[in-house]
DOGUMAR-878235 format. One record per residue (C-alpha): residue number from 1; residue in one letter; x, y, z. Coordinates in nm, 4 decimals. Example, Ala and Ser with C-alpha at 12.3 -4.5 7.8 and 13.67 -1.06 7.14 Angstrom:
2
+-----+---------+----------+----------+----------+
| num | residuo |       c1 |       c2 |       c3 |
+-----+---------+----------+----------+----------+
|   1 |       A |   1.2300 |  -0.4500 |   0.7800 |
|   2 |       S |   1.3670 |  -0.1060 |   0.7140 |
+-----+---------+----------+----------+----------+
This chain:
379
+-----+---------+----------+----------+----------+
| num | residuo |       c1 |       c2 |       c3 |
+-----+---------+----------+----------+----------+
|   1 |       M |  10.8330 |   3.1054 |  20.4028 |
|   2 |       A |  10.8761 |   3.1316 |  20.0259 |
|   3 |       L |  11.2254 |   3.0672 |  19.8926 |
|   4 |       V |  11.3448 |   3.3699 |  19.6950 |
|   5 |       L |  11.5823 |   3.2507 |  19.4252 |
|   6 |       P |  11.8036 |   3.4802 |  19.2145 |
|   7 |       S |  11.6972 |   3.5381 |  18.8541 |
|   8 |       F |  11.9267 |   3.5885 |  18.5551 |
|   9 |       E |  11.7203 |   3.8857 |  18.4312 |
|  10 |       R |  11.9168 |   4.1095 |  18.6687 |
|  11 |       W |  12.2326 |   4.0525 |  18.4641 |
|  12 |       G |  12.1123 |   4.2553 |  18.1629 |
|  13 |       S |  12.3087 |   4.2236 |  17.8399 |
|  14 |       L |  12.5190 |   3.9100 |  17.8054 |
|  15 |       V |  12.7057 |   4.0104 |  17.4893 |
|  16 |       G |  13.0464 |   3.8460 |  17.4942 |
|  17 |       K |  12.9645 |   3.6464 |  17.8082 |
|  18 |       R |  12.9738 |   3.2705 |  17.8551 |
|  19 |       V |  12.6965 |   3.1012 |  18.0536 |
|  20 |       L |  12.7066 |   2.7461 |  18.1908 |
|  21 |       V |  12.3584 |   2.5970 |  18.2388 |
|  22 |       R |  12.3204 |   2.2903 |  18.4599 |
|  23 |       V |  12.0315 |   2.0877 |  18.3165 |
|  24 |       D |  11.8878 |   1.7433 |  18.3753 |
|  25 |       F |  11.8901 |   1.5753 |  18.0362 |
|  26 |       N |  11.8903 |   1.2259 |  18.1875 |
|  27 |       T |  11.6446 |   1.1202 |  17.9190 |
|  28 |       P |  11.5390 |   0.7712 |  17.8075 |
|  29 |       V |  11.7196 |   0.6309 |  17.5047 |
|  30 |       A |  11.6807 |   0.3238 |  17.2862 |
|  31 |       L |  11.8529 |   0.1631 |  16.9904 |
|  32 |       V |  11.7220 |   0.2976 |  16.6595 |
|  33 |       D |  11.8871 |   0.1546 |  16.3479 |
|  34 |       G |  12.1797 |   0.0421 |  16.5581 |
|  35 |       R |  12.2350 |   0.3755 |  16.7331 |
|  36 |       L |  12.1118 |   0.5045 |  17.0688 |
|  37 |       E |  11.8564 |   0.7807 |  17.0243 |
|  38 |       V |  11.6497 |   0.9856 |  17.2683 |
|  39 |       T |  11.2953 |   0.8460 |  17.2944 |
|  40 |       D |  11.1464 |   1.1213 |  17.5108 |
|  41 |       D |  11.2866 |   1.4715 |  17.4575 |
|  42 |       F |  11.0504 |   1.6557 |  17.6953 |
|  43 |       R |  11.3275 |   1.7740 |  17.9262 |
|  44 |       I |  11.5337 |   1.9010 |  17.6349 |
|  45 |       R |  11.2420 |   2.0820 |  17.4732 |
|  46 |       S |  11.1374 |   2.2407 |  17.8016 |
|  47 |       T |  11.4809 |   2.4033 |  17.8354 |
|  48 |       V |  11.5043 |   2.5408 |  17.4804 |
|  49 |       P |  11.3165 |   2.8679 |  17.5636 |
|  50 |       L |  11.5810 |   2.9488 |  17.8274 |
|  51 |       F |  11.8614 |   2.8757 |  17.5827 |
|  52 |       E |  11.6992 |   3.0955 |  17.3169 |
|  53 |       E |  11.6545 |   3.3834 |  17.5606 |
|  54 |       L |  12.0179 |   3.3661 |  17.6696 |
|  55 |       L |  12.1310 |   3.3566 |  17.3067 |
|  56 |       E |  11.9166 |   3.6605 |  17.2277 |
|  57 |       L |  12.0891 |   3.8427 |  17.5140 |
|  58 |       G |  12.4190 |   3.7756 |  17.3388 |
|  59 |       A |  12.5557 |   3.4894 |  17.5475 |
|  60 |       T |  12.7533 |   3.1860 |  17.4460 |
|  61 |       V |  12.5614 |   2.9000 |  17.6074 |
|  62 |       V |  12.7002 |   2.5652 |  17.7212 |
|  63 |       A |  12.4889 |   2.3027 |  17.8991 |
|  64 |       C |  12.6007 |   2.0226 |  18.1298 |
|  65 |       T |  12.4119 |   1.7196 |  18.2595 |
|  66 |       H |  12.4458 |   1.3842 |  18.4277 |
|  67 |       F |  12.3326 |   1.0781 |  18.2311 |
|  68 |       G |  12.2783 |   0.7382 |  18.3877 |
|  69 |       R |  12.5008 |   0.5956 |  18.6612 |
|  70 |       P |  12.8540 |   0.5401 |  18.5275 |
|  71 |       K |  12.9869 |   0.5673 |  18.8866 |
|  72 |       G |  13.2749 |   0.8028 |  18.8170 |
|  73 |       K |  13.4123 |   0.6150 |  18.5162 |
|  74 |       V |  13.3974 |   0.6707 |  18.1413 |
|  75 |       V |  13.1371 |   0.4207 |  18.0217 |
|  76 |       P |  13.0597 |   0.4544 |  17.6483 |
|  77 |       E |  12.6945 |   0.3532 |  17.6856 |
|  78 |       F |  12.6451 |   0.6530 |  17.9156 |
|  79 |       S |  12.7896 |   0.9071 |  17.6751 |
|  80 |       V |  12.5611 |   1.2061 |  17.6172 |
|  81 |       D |  12.5999 |   1.1701 |  17.2387 |
|  82 |       P |  12.2301 |   1.0783 |  17.1805 |
|  83 |       V |  12.1222 |   1.3776 |  17.3893 |
|  84 |       R |  12.3730 |   1.6049 |  17.2136 |
|  85 |       R |  12.2345 |   1.5045 |  16.8736 |
|  86 |       R |  11.8780 |   1.5837 |  16.9765 |
|  87 |       L |  11.9820 |   1.9140 |  17.1347 |
|  88 |       S |  12.1644 |   2.0123 |  16.8143 |
|  89 |       E |  11.8385 |   1.9595 |  16.6236 |
|  90 |       L |  11.6349 |   2.1689 |  16.8643 |
|  91 |       C |  11.8875 |   2.4414 |  16.9494 |
|  92 |       P |  12.2044 |   2.4060 |  16.7405 |
|  93 |       R |  12.3857 |   2.7044 |  16.8926 |
|  94 |       V |  12.4034 |   2.5407 |  17.2373 |
|  95 |       S |  12.6781 |   2.2884 |  17.3102 |
|  96 |       L |  12.6642 |   2.0089 |  17.5672 |
|  97 |       L |  12.9520 |   1.8884 |  17.7821 |
|  98 |       E |  13.0175 |   1.5169 |  17.8278 |
|  99 |       N |  12.8489 |   1.3297 |  18.1128 |
| 100 |       L |  12.9363 |   1.4960 |  18.4436 |
| 101 |       R |  12.9299 |   1.1627 |  18.6219 |
| 102 |       F |  13.2212 |   1.0320 |  18.4145 |
| 103 |       N |  13.4298 |   1.2223 |  18.6710 |
| 104 |       P |  13.4189 |   1.0879 |  19.0296 |
| 105 |       G |  13.4432 |   1.4459 |  19.1513 |
| 106 |       E |  13.0871 |   1.5197 |  19.0467 |
| 107 |       E |  12.9064 |   1.2967 |  19.2952 |
| 108 |       A |  13.1783 |   1.3525 |  19.5567 |
| 109 |       N |  13.1137 |   1.7289 |  19.5416 |
| 110 |       D |  13.4833 |   1.7783 |  19.4769 |
| 111 |       R |  13.5656 |   2.1478 |  19.4687 |
| 112 |       A |  13.8509 |   2.1078 |  19.2212 |
| 113 |       F |  13.6184 |   1.9407 |  18.9723 |
| 114 |       G |  13.3603 |   2.2142 |  19.0215 |
| 115 |       E |  13.6243 |   2.4795 |  18.9644 |
| 116 |       S |  13.7403 |   2.3114 |  18.6432 |
| 117 |       L |  13.3813 |   2.2932 |  18.5263 |
| 118 |       I |  13.3098 |   2.6642 |  18.5654 |
| 119 |       A |  13.6535 |   2.7827 |  18.4454 |
| 120 |       G |  13.6151 |   3.0270 |  18.1569 |
| 121 |       F |  13.2483 |   3.1007 |  18.2295 |
| 122 |       D |  13.1084 |   3.4324 |  18.3464 |
| 123 |       Y |  12.7710 |   3.3115 |  18.4765 |
| 124 |       Y |  12.5971 |   2.9960 |  18.5953 |
| 125 |       I |  12.2295 |   2.8944 |  18.5838 |
| 126 |       N |  12.0795 |   2.5953 |  18.7656 |
| 127 |       E |  11.7888 |   2.4624 |  18.5593 |
| 128 |       A |  11.8045 |   2.1124 |  18.7069 |
| 129 |       F |  11.5427 |   2.1030 |  18.9818 |
| 130 |       S |  11.5371 |   1.7235 |  18.9733 |
| 131 |       A |  11.9094 |   1.7142 |  19.0636 |
| 132 |       S |  11.9058 |   1.9967 |  19.3175 |
| 133 |       H |  11.8559 |   1.7677 |  19.6152 |
| 134 |       R |  12.2018 |   1.6262 |  19.5429 |
| 135 |       A |  12.5035 |   1.8061 |  19.6882 |
| 136 |       H |  12.7081 |   1.7398 |  19.3739 |
| 137 |       A |  12.9909 |   1.9532 |  19.2390 |
| 138 |       S |  12.8049 |   2.0928 |  18.9374 |
| 139 |       I |  12.5225 |   2.2050 |  19.1681 |
| 140 |       M |  12.7161 |   2.3332 |  19.4691 |
| 141 |       V |  13.0486 |   2.4774 |  19.3506 |
| 142 |       P |  12.9646 |   2.7179 |  19.0614 |
| 143 |       P |  12.7492 |   2.9518 |  19.2762 |
| 144 |       T |  13.0524 |   3.0091 |  19.4996 |
| 145 |       L |  13.2628 |   3.1246 |  19.2032 |
| 146 |       V |  13.0473 |   3.3244 |  18.9601 |
| 147 |       P |  12.7150 |   3.5124 |  18.9592 |
| 148 |       S |  12.4465 |   3.2434 |  18.9588 |
| 149 |       A |  12.0709 |   3.2171 |  18.9092 |
| 150 |       A |  11.7781 |   2.9777 |  18.9004 |
| 151 |       G |  11.6361 |   2.8874 |  18.5623 |
| 152 |       P |  11.2668 |   2.9510 |  18.4914 |
| 153 |       N |  11.1645 |   2.5856 |  18.5054 |
| 154 |       L |  11.3382 |   2.5410 |  18.8404 |
| 155 |       Q |  11.1701 |   2.8587 |  18.9681 |
| 156 |       H |  10.8309 |   2.7265 |  18.8560 |
| 157 |       E |  10.8824 |   2.3870 |  19.0196 |
| 158 |       V |  10.9738 |   2.5452 |  19.3519 |
| 159 |       S |  10.6965 |   2.8048 |  19.3546 |
| 160 |       T |  10.4323 |   2.5475 |  19.2576 |
| 161 |       L |  10.5263 |   2.3032 |  19.5333 |
| 162 |       Q |  10.5621 |   2.5762 |  19.7933 |
| 163 |       S |  10.2264 |   2.7351 |  19.7148 |
| 164 |       L |  10.0670 |   2.3917 |  19.7333 |
| 165 |       L |  10.1899 |   2.3468 |  20.0879 |
| 166 |       E |  10.1569 |   2.7013 |  20.2167 |
| 167 |       N |   9.8181 |   2.8024 |  20.0845 |
| 168 |       P |   9.6295 |   2.5107 |  19.9262 |
| 169 |       V |   9.2647 |   2.5383 |  19.8292 |
| 170 |       R |   9.0822 |   2.2923 |  20.0533 |
| 171 |       P |   9.0029 |   2.0096 |  20.0814 |
| 172 |       F |   9.3695 |   1.9268 |  20.0245 |
| 173 |       V |   9.4260 |   1.5542 |  19.9579 |
| 174 |       A |   9.7755 |   1.4054 |  19.9481 |
| 175 |       I |   9.8334 |   1.0595 |  19.8000 |
| 176 |       V |  10.1546 |   0.8814 |  19.8936 |
| 177 |       G |  10.2546 |   0.5385 |  19.7669 |
| 178 |       G |  10.5619 |   0.3312 |  19.7009 |
| 179 |       A |  10.7324 |   0.0291 |  19.8460 |
| 180 |       K |  10.9342 |   0.1272 |  20.1527 |
| 181 |       V |  10.7725 |   0.3111 |  20.4419 |
| 182 |       A |  11.1148 |   0.4383 |  20.5539 |
| 183 |       D |  11.1535 |   0.6309 |  20.2268 |
| 184 |       K |  10.8241 |   0.8155 |  20.2593 |
| 185 |       L |  10.7491 |   0.8409 |  20.6303 |
| 186 |       G |  10.8972 |   1.1876 |  20.6634 |
| 187 |       I |  10.6801 |   1.3275 |  20.3878 |
| 188 |       V |  10.3701 |   1.1565 |  20.5302 |
| 189 |       E |  10.4398 |   1.3245 |  20.8637 |
| 190 |       V |  10.4662 |   1.6672 |  20.6956 |
| 191 |       L |  10.1568 |   1.6141 |  20.4830 |
| 192 |       A |   9.9524 |   1.4858 |  20.7765 |
| 193 |       R |  10.0015 |   1.8302 |  20.9317 |
| 194 |       K |   9.9153 |   2.0208 |  20.6150 |
| 195 |       A |   9.6574 |   1.8137 |  20.4244 |
| 196 |       D |   9.2975 |   1.7342 |  20.5134 |
| 197 |       T |   9.3469 |   1.3691 |  20.4141 |
| 198 |       V |   9.6581 |   1.1664 |  20.3398 |
| 199 |       I |   9.5945 |   0.8526 |  20.1367 |
| 200 |       V |   9.8640 |   0.5881 |  20.1848 |
| 201 |       G |   9.9003 |   0.2989 |  19.9402 |
| 202 |       G |  10.1623 |   0.0687 |  19.7947 |
| 203 |       G |  10.3911 |  -0.1610 |  19.9901 |
| 204 |       M |  10.4433 |   0.1050 |  20.2569 |
| 205 |       A |  10.0769 |   0.0803 |  20.3567 |
| 206 |       Y |  10.1169 |  -0.2630 |  20.5141 |
| 207 |       T |  10.3158 |  -0.1264 |  20.8090 |
| 208 |       F |  10.0299 |   0.1181 |  20.8689 |
| 209 |       E |   9.7807 |  -0.1697 |  20.8433 |
| 210 |       K |   9.9771 |  -0.3679 |  21.1014 |
| 211 |       T |   9.9206 |  -0.0873 |  21.3548 |
| 212 |       Q |   9.5472 |  -0.1552 |  21.3301 |
| 213 |       G |   9.5847 |  -0.5176 |  21.4387 |
| 214 |       R |   9.5450 |  -0.6515 |  21.0860 |
| 215 |       T |   9.7391 |  -0.9498 |  20.9564 |
| 216 |       I |   9.9532 |  -0.8764 |  20.6492 |
| 217 |       G |  10.1019 |  -1.2175 |  20.5635 |
| 218 |       S |  10.4482 |  -1.1764 |  20.4097 |
| 219 |       S |  10.3747 |  -0.8299 |  20.2714 |
| 220 |       L |  10.6355 |  -0.5560 |  20.3064 |
| 221 |       F |  10.6725 |  -0.4570 |  20.6710 |
| 222 |       D |  10.9088 |  -0.2326 |  20.8658 |
| 223 |       E |  10.8857 |  -0.2936 |  21.2383 |
| 224 |       S |  11.1330 |  -0.0140 |  21.3128 |
| 225 |       H |  10.8752 |   0.2432 |  21.1967 |
| 226 |       L |  10.5678 |   0.0804 |  21.3462 |
| 227 |       A |  10.5365 |   0.3301 |  21.6325 |
| 228 |       Q |  10.5572 |   0.6297 |  21.3982 |
| 229 |       C |  10.2920 |   0.4804 |  21.1719 |
| 230 |       A |  10.0680 |   0.4177 |  21.4720 |
| 231 |       E |  10.1059 |   0.7796 |  21.5808 |
| 232 |       L |  10.0118 |   0.9006 |  21.2335 |
| 233 |       M |   9.7067 |   0.6753 |  21.2280 |
| 234 |       A |   9.6004 |   0.8198 |  21.5633 |
| 235 |       G |   9.5892 |   1.1640 |  21.4027 |
| 236 |       G |   9.2716 |   1.0660 |  21.2240 |
| 237 |       N |   9.3427 |   1.1971 |  20.8735 |
| 238 |       V |   9.5517 |   0.9117 |  20.7281 |
| 239 |       L |   9.3495 |   0.6773 |  20.5067 |
| 240 |       I |   9.4862 |   0.3285 |  20.4353 |
| 241 |       P |   9.3573 |   0.0481 |  20.2092 |
| 242 |       E |   9.0633 |  -0.1586 |  20.3293 |
| 243 |       D |   9.1592 |  -0.4591 |  20.1183 |
| 244 |       S |   9.4323 |  -0.5972 |  19.8929 |
| 245 |       R |   9.5126 |  -0.8221 |  19.5987 |
| 246 |       G |   9.8242 |  -1.0328 |  19.5728 |
| 247 |       L |   9.9877 |  -1.3707 |  19.5307 |
| 248 |       A |  10.0992 |  -1.6767 |  19.7212 |
| 249 |       D |  10.4543 |  -1.6596 |  19.8519 |
| 250 |       G |  10.7167 |  -1.7427 |  19.5928 |
| 251 |       A |  10.5027 |  -1.6554 |  19.2903 |
| 252 |       P |  10.6940 |  -1.4188 |  19.0572 |
| 253 |       F |  10.5631 |  -1.0673 |  19.0066 |
| 254 |       G |  10.6702 |  -0.7328 |  18.8653 |
| 255 |       T |  10.8443 |  -0.7164 |  18.5284 |
| 256 |       A |  10.9221 |  -1.0897 |  18.5612 |
| 257 |       G |  10.5643 |  -1.1750 |  18.6585 |
| 258 |       G |  10.4145 |  -1.5101 |  18.5710 |
| 259 |       D |  10.0676 |  -1.6591 |  18.5326 |
| 260 |       D |  10.0009 |  -1.7446 |  18.8956 |
| 261 |       P |   9.6433 |  -1.6695 |  18.9986 |
| 262 |       V |   9.5772 |  -1.3367 |  19.1722 |
| 263 |       V |   9.4219 |  -1.3718 |  19.5167 |
| 264 |       Y |   9.1792 |  -1.1218 |  19.6708 |
| 265 |       F |   9.2163 |  -1.0430 |  20.0393 |
| 266 |       G |   8.9809 |  -0.8523 |  20.2637 |
| 267 |       A |   9.1184 |  -0.6547 |  20.5563 |
| 268 |       D |   9.3538 |  -0.9382 |  20.6538 |
| 269 |       I |   9.6167 |  -1.1208 |  20.4483 |
| 270 |       P |   9.6806 |  -1.4775 |  20.5686 |
| 271 |       D |  10.0219 |  -1.6308 |  20.6187 |
| 272 |       G |  10.1747 |  -1.7554 |  20.2964 |
| 273 |       Y |  10.0473 |  -1.4660 |  20.0870 |
| 274 |       E |  10.1709 |  -1.1211 |  19.9946 |
| 275 |       G |   9.9707 |  -0.8079 |  19.9122 |
| 276 |       L |  10.0771 |  -0.6359 |  19.5887 |
| 277 |       D |   9.7943 |  -0.3942 |  19.5063 |
| 278 |       I |   9.5021 |  -0.2234 |  19.6719 |
| 279 |       G |   9.1644 |  -0.3968 |  19.6419 |
| 280 |       P |   8.8289 |  -0.2744 |  19.5058 |
| 281 |       K |   8.7039 |  -0.1419 |  19.8407 |
| 282 |       A |   9.0169 |   0.0668 |  19.8792 |
| 283 |       V |   8.9793 |   0.1907 |  19.5220 |
| 284 |       A |   8.6233 |   0.3033 |  19.5909 |
| 285 |       S |   8.7101 |   0.4837 |  19.9152 |
| 286 |       F |   9.0178 |   0.6508 |  19.7620 |
| 287 |       Q |   8.8195 |   0.7625 |  19.4564 |
| 288 |       K |   8.5537 |   0.9185 |  19.6802 |
| 289 |       V |   8.8081 |   1.1254 |  19.8718 |
| 290 |       I |   8.9951 |   1.2263 |  19.5554 |
| 291 |       G |   8.6690 |   1.3287 |  19.3915 |
| 292 |       S |   8.5938 |   1.5707 |  19.6747 |
| 293 |       A |   8.9368 |   1.7368 |  19.6679 |
| 294 |       A |   9.0146 |   2.0917 |  19.5600 |
| 295 |       T |   9.3930 |   2.0360 |  19.5726 |
| 296 |       I |   9.5772 |   1.7073 |  19.5138 |
| 297 |       L |   9.9420 |   1.6091 |  19.5555 |
| 298 |       W |  10.0294 |   1.2581 |  19.4359 |
| 299 |       N |  10.3602 |   1.0750 |  19.4660 |
| 300 |       G |  10.3981 |   0.6984 |  19.4418 |
| 301 |       P |  10.2039 |   0.4018 |  19.2998 |
| 302 |       M |   9.9392 |   0.2008 |  19.4840 |
| 303 |       G |  10.0921 |  -0.1339 |  19.3959 |
| 304 |       V |  10.3347 |  -0.3155 |  19.1668 |
| 305 |       F |  10.1877 |  -0.1392 |  18.8647 |
| 306 |       E |  10.4605 |  -0.2560 |  18.6257 |
| 307 |       D |  10.2924 |  -0.5988 |  18.6510 |
| 308 |       A |   9.9633 |  -0.5673 |  18.4610 |
| 309 |       R |   9.7918 |  -0.7906 |  18.7162 |
| 310 |       F |   9.8580 |  -0.5306 |  18.9862 |
| 311 |       S |   9.8180 |  -0.2053 |  18.7967 |
| 312 |       A |   9.4451 |  -0.1622 |  18.8663 |
| 313 |       G |   9.4869 |   0.0312 |  19.1904 |
| 314 |       T |   9.7391 |   0.2770 |  19.0491 |
| 315 |       E |   9.5361 |   0.3221 |  18.7314 |
| 316 |       A |   9.2176 |   0.3879 |  18.9305 |
| 317 |       V |   9.3920 |   0.6550 |  19.1365 |
| 318 |       A |   9.5496 |   0.8074 |  18.8265 |
| 319 |       R |   9.2148 |   0.8271 |  18.6502 |
| 320 |       A |   9.0464 |   0.9733 |  18.9588 |
| 321 |       V |   9.3133 |   1.2438 |  18.9815 |
| 322 |       A |   9.2865 |   1.3189 |  18.6091 |
| 323 |       A |   8.9070 |   1.3377 |  18.6247 |
| 324 |       S |   8.9084 |   1.5654 |  18.9280 |
| 325 |       S |   8.8474 |   1.9378 |  18.8925 |
| 326 |       A |   9.1102 |   1.9934 |  19.1630 |
| 327 |       V |   9.4477 |   2.1553 |  19.1157 |
| 328 |       S |   9.6559 |   1.8392 |  19.0783 |
| 329 |       V |  10.0319 |   1.8234 |  19.1261 |
| 330 |       I |  10.2189 |   1.5027 |  19.0447 |
| 331 |       G |  10.5448 |   1.4744 |  19.2347 |
| 332 |       G |  10.7603 |   1.3019 |  18.9758 |
| 333 |       G |  10.8942 |   0.9467 |  18.9770 |
| 334 |       D |  10.6694 |   0.6443 |  18.9299 |
| 335 |       S |  10.3546 |   0.8569 |  18.9499 |
| 336 |       V |  10.4558 |   1.0314 |  18.6277 |
| 337 |       A |  10.5439 |   0.6978 |  18.4678 |
| 338 |       A |  10.1989 |   0.5699 |  18.5598 |
| 339 |       L |  10.0252 |   0.8766 |  18.4178 |
| 340 |       C |  10.2156 |   0.8375 |  18.0926 |
| 341 |       E |  10.1419 |   0.4643 |  18.0756 |
| 342 |       F |   9.7704 |   0.5346 |  18.1063 |
| 343 |       G |   9.7825 |   0.8346 |  17.8688 |
| 344 |       L |   9.6779 |   1.0850 |  18.1358 |
| 345 |       E |   9.9811 |   1.3135 |  18.1631 |
| 346 |       D |   9.7996 |   1.5999 |  17.9871 |
| 347 |       Q |   9.5009 |   1.5821 |  18.2217 |
| 348 |       V |   9.6664 |   1.7072 |  18.5407 |
| 349 |       S |   9.7639 |   2.0592 |  18.6422 |
| 350 |       F |  10.1373 |   2.0170 |  18.7001 |
| 351 |       V |  10.3902 |   1.7371 |  18.6612 |
| 352 |       S |  10.7135 |   1.7783 |  18.8546 |
| 353 |       T |  11.0347 |   1.6677 |  18.6838 |
| 354 |       G |  11.1937 |   1.5663 |  19.0129 |
| 355 |       G |  11.0624 |   1.2757 |  19.2161 |
| 356 |       G |  11.3264 |   1.2753 |  19.4881 |
| 357 |       A |  11.3740 |   1.6523 |  19.4730 |
| 358 |       S |  11.0036 |   1.7278 |  19.5036 |
| 359 |       L |  10.9707 |   1.4941 |  19.8025 |
| 360 |       E |  11.2682 |   1.6485 |  19.9787 |
| 361 |       L |  11.1415 |   2.0010 |  19.9146 |
| 362 |       V |  10.8027 |   1.9103 |  20.0610 |
| 363 |       E |  10.9618 |   1.7366 |  20.3598 |
| 364 |       H |  11.2429 |   1.9776 |  20.4418 |
| 365 |       G |  11.1356 |   2.3062 |  20.2812 |
| 366 |       D |  11.4687 |   2.3506 |  20.1030 |
| 367 |       L |  11.7266 |   2.1708 |  19.8873 |
| 368 |       P |  12.1068 |   2.1915 |  19.8821 |
| 369 |       G |  12.1075 |   2.3299 |  19.5278 |
| 370 |       L |  11.8555 |   2.6024 |  19.6134 |
| 371 |       A |  12.0527 |   2.7040 |  19.9213 |
| 372 |       A |  12.3695 |   2.7260 |  19.7104 |
| 373 |       L |  12.2012 |   2.9733 |  19.4740 |
| 374 |       R |  12.0658 |   3.1878 |  19.7558 |
| 375 |       E |  12.4010 |   3.1922 |  19.9344 |
| 376 |       S |  12.6059 |   3.2884 |  19.6304 |
| 377 |       P |  12.8212 |   3.5899 |  19.7233 |
| 378 |       F |  12.7964 |   3.7473 |  19.3794 |
| 379 |       P |  12.5436 |   4.0105 |  19.2627 |
+-----+---------+----------+----------+----------+
């Protein structure tokens, strides 16, 4: 069932009104001439049209965001000053509050903090889809106190993901990767019921491989979820890697990777070795399925792609998705990082801003922040 979220258009004129907009401006920053500056302003730019529309309706607009993980303390390096400077260049009439997470009440969903946040405002808009799976004060409390609505970007994220799951053009191929099977097993179970094929890669795939009697060396493995993986494999539409590439135990990999030789494994990985990327046979079989798809959902890398030695599998999948004529939805997180690294972000249909939020929406069909908007008692 589609989630019907309230829209701010029903409010009409906003002359003399103050509107608080919850955004996710948790953008990357870097030192430039000795000062932290925003290096990717996509999230800020994507929210400017909303700000401009609210200003045209006569509102005074104030935005609020989290930034980094200061853990409830004032940490200067997590000040929103770099974001505020960029926002002032793009939309100077909108102000930005200091980092919400400087107050421990934000992540604790403390009602008093939420009340202090919305004090003096007439309306509230949630435009932070990527934070809406968190039951935090700035997400949950304002809708209980003032008329509240979903921003247009949040609306678009939700409707895109819901339409993908409820009425996809088939064949529908889902690609799920990442390290820990426990983090993604719920979404694999949902997608196995909805998609024609679910491709599983990354470290989580080795638990699936173990269910087929294959040896996986010292690769990532979660025995507590072995039975669930076996049940999914029995369904017949989960596709796992046929081969792997990796290293001998103890060899460094990832961002601290060394020069140790990469080892190719067939279906089995011997003791003393660890799989870190899918192999060429897996690449070929995954590309074939992706190439036949009419709808694609991708979340999670196929290996340790931040190490150039083990980026081939993720890059091959990314390029297959980009080359496909299918409607392709990228579910945030490392998948987006991979697309950007390979210069493919403009060659897919839709890129979600929320990795965790998009996964939870697919798995559970709702998010705490969306429920808060729908349950707001105000017209």
